[in-house]
C-alpha positions as CSV (number, residue, x, y, z in Angstrom):
1,M,-6.4,158.7,77.9
2,W,-6.3,157.3,74.4
3,C,-2.5,156.6,74.9
4,V,-3.2,154.5,77.9
5,I,-5.9,152.5,76.1
6,A,-3.6,151.9,73.2
7,A,-0.8,150.7,75.4
8,I,-3.1,148.2,77.2
9,F,-4.3,147.0,73.8
10,I,-0.9,146.5,72.4
11,G,0.4,144.8,75.6
12,T,-2.6,142.4,75.6
13,F,-2.0,141.6,71.9
14,V,1.7,140.9,72.5
15,F,0.9,138.8,75.6
16,L,-1.6,136.7,73.7
17,F,0.6,136.4,70.7
18,M,3.5,135.2,72.8
19,N,1.4,132.6,74.6
20,S,-0.2,131.4,71.4
21,R,3.1,130.5,69.8
22,P,3.8,126.8,69.6
23,E,6.4,125.3,72.0
24,V,9.7,124.7,70.4
25,E,11.5,121.6,71.8
26,K,15.2,122.1,72.3
27,F,17.7,119.5,73.4
28,E,20.9,119.5,75.3
29,L,24.0,118.8,73.2
30,V,26.5,116.1,74.1
31,S,30.0,115.7,72.7
32,P,31.7,112.3,72.6
33,T,34.9,112.0,74.7
34,T,37.9,109.8,74.8
35,G,38.3,107.9,78.0
36,N,38.5,104.6,79.8
37,I,35.5,102.3,80.5
38,E,35.5,99.4,83.0
39,R,32.7,97.0,83.5
40,N,32.5,95.7,87.0
41,T,30.2,93.3,88.9
42,V,29.7,93.4,92.6
43,L,29.3,90.1,94.6
44,T,27.6,90.1,98.0
45,G,28.9,87.7,100.5
46,K,30.8,87.4,103.8
47,I,34.2,86.8,105.3
48,E,34.7,83.2,106.6
49,P,37.7,81.2,107.9
50,R,38.9,78.6,105.5
51,D,39.1,75.9,108.2
52,E,36.3,76.0,110.7
53,I,36.2,72.9,112.8
54,E,33.5,71.6,115.1
55,I,35.0,69.8,118.1
56,K,32.9,66.8,119.1
57,P,33.2,64.3,122.0
58,Q,34.3,60.7,121.6
59,V,32.1,59.5,124.4
60,S,28.6,60.4,125.5
61,G,28.1,61.9,128.9
62,I,27.8,65.2,130.8
63,I,30.1,68.2,130.6
64,S,31.9,68.5,133.9
65,E,34.5,71.1,133.0
66,I,35.0,73.7,130.2
67,N,38.4,75.2,129.8
68,V,37.9,77.7,127.0
69,E,35.8,80.7,126.2
70,E,34.9,82.4,122.9
71,G,37.9,84.4,121.6
72,D,40.5,82.2,123.3
73,M,43.5,80.9,121.3
74,V,44.1,77.1,121.5
75,Q,46.8,74.8,120.2
76,A,46.1,71.4,118.7
77,G,45.8,68.9,121.5
78,D,44.7,71.4,124.2
79,V,41.9,70.1,126.5
80,V,38.8,72.0,125.6
81,A,36.4,70.3,128.0
82,K,36.0,67.2,130.2
83,I,33.2,64.8,130.2
84,K,31.7,62.7,133.0
85,V,30.5,59.5,131.6
86,V,27.0,58.2,132.6
87,P,27.5,54.4,132.4
88,D,25.0,52.1,130.7
89,E,23.6,49.7,133.3
90,G,23.8,46.7,130.9
91,Q,27.5,47.4,130.0
92,L,28.3,48.0,133.7
93,S,26.8,44.7,134.7
94,S,28.7,42.9,131.9
95,A,32.0,44.5,133.0
96,L,31.4,43.5,136.6
97,S,30.7,39.9,135.5
98,R,33.9,39.9,133.5
99,I,35.9,41.0,136.6
100,E,34.3,38.2,138.7
101,T,35.0,35.6,136.1
102,A,38.6,36.8,135.7
103,R,39.1,36.7,139.5
104,I,37.8,33.1,139.7
105,S,40.2,32.1,136.9
106,L,43.1,33.8,138.7
107,D,42.4,32.0,141.9
108,D,42.3,28.7,140.0
109,A,45.5,29.5,138.2
110,K,47.2,30.4,141.5
111,N,46.2,27.1,143.1
112,K,47.3,25.0,140.2
113,H,50.6,26.8,140.0
114,E,51.4,26.5,143.7
115,R,50.6,22.8,143.6
116,N,52.8,22.3,140.5
117,K,55.6,24.2,142.2
118,L,55.6,21.7,145.1
119,L,55.6,18.8,142.7
120,F,58.3,20.4,140.5
121,D,60.5,20.9,143.6
122,K,60.1,17.3,144.4
123,K,60.9,16.4,140.8
124,V,57.6,14.7,140.3
125,I,56.6,16.7,137.2
126,S,58.6,18.1,134.3
127,R,59.7,21.7,133.9
128,E,57.3,22.0,131.0
129,D,54.3,21.2,133.1
130,Y,55.5,23.7,135.7
131,E,56.0,26.5,133.2
132,N,52.6,25.8,131.6
133,T,50.9,26.6,134.9
134,E,53.2,29.7,135.4
135,T,52.1,31.0,132.0
136,A,48.4,30.3,132.8
137,L,48.8,32.3,136.0
138,A,50.3,35.3,134.2
139,K,47.5,35.2,131.6
140,A,44.9,35.1,134.4
141,K,46.5,38.2,136.1
142,A,46.5,40.0,132.8
143,E,42.8,39.1,132.1
144,L,41.8,40.5,135.6
145,E,43.7,43.7,134.9
146,A,42.0,44.1,131.5
147,A,38.6,43.4,133.0
148,Q,39.1,46.0,135.7
149,D,40.3,48.5,133.1
150,A,37.2,47.8,131.0
151,Y,35.0,48.4,134.0
152,S,36.8,51.7,134.6
153,I,36.2,52.8,131.0
154,V,32.5,51.8,131.2
155,K,31.9,53.5,134.6
156,E,34.1,56.6,134.3
157,G,35.2,56.7,130.7
158,V,38.9,56.6,131.8
159,S,41.4,53.9,131.2
160,K,43.6,53.2,134.2
161,T,46.5,52.4,132.0
162,N,46.2,55.5,129.7
163,A,44.4,58.2,131.6
164,K,46.1,61.0,129.7
165,E,44.6,59.9,126.4
166,S,41.2,59.4,127.9
167,N,38.1,59.8,125.7
168,T,36.6,62.0,128.4
169,L,39.1,64.7,127.5
170,V,37.8,66.7,124.6
171,R,40.8,68.2,122.7
172,A,41.2,70.8,120.1
173,T,42.1,69.2,116.7
174,I,43.6,72.3,115.2
175,T,45.4,75.5,116.3
176,G,43.2,78.5,116.1
177,L,40.6,80.9,117.7
178,V,37.6,79.6,119.6
179,L,34.6,81.0,117.8
180,D,31.8,79.4,119.7
181,V,31.2,77.2,122.8
182,P,27.6,76.2,122.5
183,V,27.5,74.0,125.7
184,K,27.7,74.6,129.4
185,V,28.9,72.7,132.4
186,G,26.1,70.1,133.0
187,S,25.0,69.9,129.4
188,S,24.5,66.4,128.1
189,V,26.6,65.5,125.0
190,I,26.6,62.5,122.7
191,Q,29.3,61.1,120.5
192,A,29.0,61.0,116.7
193,N,27.6,57.8,115.3
194,T,25.8,56.6,112.2
195,M,22.5,58.0,113.5
196,N,23.7,61.3,114.9
197,D,26.3,63.9,114.1
198,G,27.2,64.3,117.7
199,T,27.2,67.3,120.0
200,T,29.5,70.2,119.1
201,V,31.5,71.2,122.2
202,A,33.4,74.1,120.6
203,T,34.1,75.6,117.1
204,V,37.7,76.5,116.3
205,A,39.0,78.3,113.3
206,D,42.3,79.5,111.9
207,M,41.6,83.2,111.6
208,N,44.9,83.8,109.7
209,N,43.5,82.0,106.7
210,L,40.3,83.7,105.6
211,I,38.3,83.6,102.4
212,F,35.5,85.6,100.8
213,E,32.3,83.6,100.1
214,G,29.8,85.1,97.7
215,K,27.4,84.5,94.8
216,V,27.3,85.6,91.2
217,D,24.4,85.6,88.8
218,E,24.4,83.1,85.9
219,T,24.5,86.0,83.4
220,E,28.0,87.0,84.6
221,V,29.5,83.7,85.9
222,G,30.9,83.0,82.4
223,L,33.0,86.2,82.6
224,L,34.8,85.2,85.7
225,S,37.8,82.9,86.0
226,V,40.0,81.3,88.7
227,G,42.9,83.6,89.5
228,Q,41.0,86.8,88.8
229,P,41.6,89.6,91.4
230,M,38.8,91.0,93.5
231,D,38.6,94.2,95.6
232,I,36.9,93.5,99.0
233,S,35.0,96.0,101.0
234,I,33.6,95.3,104.5
235,G,30.5,97.2,105.7
236,A,31.6,97.2,109.3
237,L,35.1,98.5,108.4
238,P,34.5,101.1,105.7
239,D,38.1,102.4,105.8
240,L,39.6,98.9,105.1
241,N,40.0,97.7,101.5
242,L,41.3,94.2,101.0
243,E,42.4,92.2,98.0
244,A,41.4,88.6,97.1
245,V,41.9,86.2,94.3
246,I,39.2,83.9,93.0
247,E,40.1,80.3,93.7
248,L,36.7,78.5,93.2
249,I,33.7,79.0,90.9
250,A,31.0,76.4,91.7
251,P,30.3,74.1,88.8
252,K,26.7,73.9,89.7
253,G,24.2,76.8,90.3
254,V,21.6,77.1,93.0
255,E,18.2,78.6,92.4
256,T,17.6,81.7,94.6
257,N,14.4,83.7,94.3
258,G,13.9,82.4,90.8
259,A,17.4,83.1,89.6
260,N,20.4,80.8,89.3
261,T,23.5,81.8,91.2
262,F,26.9,80.3,91.5
263,E,29.1,80.2,94.6
264,I,32.4,82.1,94.4
265,K,35.3,81.7,96.9
266,G,38.3,83.9,97.0
267,A,41.6,83.7,99.0
268,L,41.8,86.9,101.1
269,K,45.0,88.9,101.6
270,V,44.8,90.4,105.1
271,P,47.4,93.0,106.0
272,E,49.6,92.2,109.0
273,G,48.0,93.5,112.2
274,E,44.5,93.6,110.9
275,K,42.0,91.6,113.0
276,L,38.9,90.4,111.2
277,R,35.9,88.6,112.5
278,A,34.2,85.6,111.0
279,G,30.8,86.4,109.4
280,Y,31.5,90.0,108.4
281,S,29.3,91.0,105.5
282,A,31.4,92.0,102.5
283,N,31.2,93.0,98.9
284,A,33.6,91.9,96.2
285,T,34.1,94.1,93.1
286,V,35.4,92.2,90.1
287,S,36.4,93.8,86.8
288,L,34.7,91.9,83.9
289,S,36.2,94.0,81.1
290,K,38.2,97.2,80.6
291,V,39.0,99.4,77.6
292,E,41.3,102.4,77.6
293,N,41.5,105.5,75.4
294,V,38.3,104.8,73.5
295,L,35.5,107.0,72.2
296,T,32.7,107.1,74.8
297,I,29.2,108.7,75.0
298,P,26.6,108.6,77.8
299,E,24.2,105.7,77.5
300,S,21.3,108.1,77.9
301,V,21.8,109.5,74.4
302,I,21.4,106.1,72.8
303,E,18.2,104.8,71.2
304,W,17.9,101.1,71.5
305,K,15.9,99.0,69.0
306,G,16.3,95.3,69.2
307,D,20.0,94.5,68.8
308,S,20.7,97.8,67.1
309,T,21.7,101.2,68.6
310,F,21.2,104.7,67.3
311,V,22.1,108.3,68.1
312,Y,20.8,111.6,66.8
313,V,23.5,113.8,65.3
314,L,23.0,117.6,65.2
315,T,22.9,118.8,61.5
316,D,21.5,122.4,62.0
317,S,20.7,124.7,64.8
318,V,19.1,127.7,62.9
319,P,16.3,128.5,63.1
320,Q,15.9,125.4,65.3
321,Q,17.8,122.3,66.0
322,K,17.7,119.5,63.4
323,F,19.1,116.0,64.0
324,E,19.9,113.0,61.8
325,R,19.4,109.5,63.2
326,K,22.6,107.4,62.7
327,P,23.3,103.7,63.6
328,I,26.4,103.1,65.7
329,S,28.3,100.1,67.0
330,T,28.9,99.9,70.7
331,G,31.2,98.0,73.0
332,T,32.0,97.9,76.8
333,S,29.6,99.8,79.1
334,D,29.9,100.7,82.8
335,G,26.2,101.5,83.1
336,I,26.7,105.2,82.6
337,N,29.0,105.6,79.6
338,I,29.5,103.2,76.7
339,Q,32.2,102.6,74.2
340,V,31.5,103.6,70.5
341,N,33.2,101.3,68.0
342,S,32.0,103.0,64.8
343,G,29.3,105.2,63.3
344,I,30.3,108.6,64.6
345,D,33.5,110.5,65.3
346,K,34.6,112.8,68.2
347,D,33.6,116.0,66.5
348,V,29.9,115.5,66.3
349,L,27.2,116.9,68.6
350,L,24.6,114.5,69.8
351,R,21.0,115.0,71.0
352,G,20.7,114.8,74.8
353,A,17.9,115.5,77.2
354,A,15.0,117.7,76.1
355,I,14.8,121.3,77.2
356,K,11.3,122.9,76.6
357,K,11.2,126.7,76.0
358,K,8.6,129.1,74.7
């Protein structure tokens, strides 16, 4: 009986003693290592063709025929669409009036020439007078033909003398892939002028010449340079990795969500046989700095104070861990590990994350 009571008493005492002991804070220990550190930046952007051309009509009217679809390949000069001209009543009336005037002039020139021919045959007038009326007749015929051609152009948009080069035929200006056909048969279109950009009939691009377009923050733009390589990854094609070379860094930034960003363009190297689509979202990884075979430590063990950096070096572990605060000089960081230039060597142990034990 008394033995049981004594055991309970001793157990209670030990339990209370153990729980009343102050907590001893213990830390993980981290060793510096030798390795490589590369600082990268990731630019978000998209894949775009270098030359994307909007094909616009040279006359206003109504689309009467479309010869291409999205995804078709076209050659420069191919007819993309045909336009039916809707004539302006004022211009049409003027063209008809010009024809009538030219016909009257032609009739007059014919009469004069026939009369002079009779007189010339009878040797009443000189050859010069006869040839003058012959020339006037030729001019009158040419004027009538020109007036009729002008009428045809106003009414139908087609020159009778050069139908193959008619402005009603909308032609591709480059060889490439048709990306978009935003009009349909029956759509009204207008030609470009000083007041309007004109209607886009089709968009054509050379998909063999692609670029990466992205943006970089102003804090990192100074670390980039033309000719610098980039690694391109495309979200829609996770297994495809491409290379690019920076060819343009915008000289002027644009404010986006309160931060200044600069446009970056890179010439894309597409492996033979790979087919990419315009507008693919992509990321470009650019190496800003890289060091090899240097002393590195995790950034998590560093204490930052202003422009200075410190670490805690283990000096004793018995009966408990003791650390000494030491300043260090750091270099390149990849966001996880950082280069140590001076202040510690490879053989020290550094204070890491805390481990609390009883």
